[in-house]
C-alpha positions in Angstrom: 110.1 108.0 118.5 113.9 109.4 118.4 114.3 112.2 116.2 117.5 110.6 114.4 115.1 107.4 113.3 113.9 108.4 109.9 111.1 106.1 108.2 108.5 107.1 105.5 104.8 106.5 106.5 102.3 105.6 104.3 99.2 107.2 105.1 96.7 105.9 102.3 96.7 103.9 99.5 93.3 102.6 97.9 92.0 101.0 94.8 88.3 101.4 93.9 86.4 98.4 94.7 85.7 98.3 91.1 89.1 98.2 89.9 90.6 95.7 92.6 92.4 92.3 91.8 93.3 93.9 88.5 97.1 94.4 89.7 96.7 98.6 90.3 97.5 98.3 94.0 100.8 96.5 92.9 101.4 99.2 90.1 100.7 101.9 92.7 102.7 100.5 95.3 106.0 99.7 93.2 105.8 103.6 92.2 105.7 104.2 95.7 108.8 101.8 96.5 110.8 103.1 93.7 110.1 106.9 95.3 111.1 105.4 98.7 114.3 104.2 97.4 115.3 107.6 95.8 114.6 109.1 99.1 116.7 106.8 100.9 119.3 107.3 99.1 119.6 111.2 99.8 118.3 110.7 103.4 119.0 107.2 104.8 115.8 105.9 106.4 115.3 102.8 108.4 112.0 101.6 106.3 108.4 102.2 106.0 105.5 102.3 108.5 101.9 102.3 107.7 98.5 101.2 109.2 96.8 98.7 107.4 93.1 97.9 107.0 92.3 94.5 108.2 91.4 93.8 104.8 94.5 94.8 103.3 97.3 93.0 105.8 97.5 90.0 103.5 98.2 92.8 100.7 100.9 94.2 102.4 102.6 91.0 104.1 102.9 89.7 100.4 104.9 92.8 99.7 107.4 91.9 102.7 105.8 94.2 105.4 105.4 92.7 108.9 103.0 93.1 111.6 104.2 95.1 114.6 101.8 93.9 117.2 98.6 94.4 118.3 95.8 96.3 116.0 95.6 99.9 116.7 92.6 101.3 118.7 90.9 102.2 115.2 91.1 98.6 114.3 94.2 99.1 111.7 97.3 97.1 112.0 100.5 98.5 112.2 103.2 97.3 110.1 106.6 97.9 108.8 109.2 97.1 106.0 112.7 97.6 106.7 114.7 99.3 104.0 117.4 96.7 103.6 114.4 94.2 102.9 113.1 96.4 100.2 116.5 97.2 98.6 116.9 93.2 98.6 113.7 92.3 97.1 114.0 94.5 94.0 117.5 94.5 93.4 118.2 98.0 93.9 121.8 99.2 94.4 
């Protein structure tokens, strides 16, 4: 990856099984995405990269992430969200 291509990488995000399906994942992602936008205004980035657990691909897809191709050797799915798509989705200046 070229050194002038800046992205934010989300390494791990999870909600206890006991607390899933209660909106906590969306709350955590909203906070994370708001911080990403603040970072973008200081140091422009191209987007957010993550390796999604197979059970979380649908969740990230609903948030606008797209699959980048073949799953990684560890079984995760590489996904990306362009900063322009994020800014448009939440109407952030």
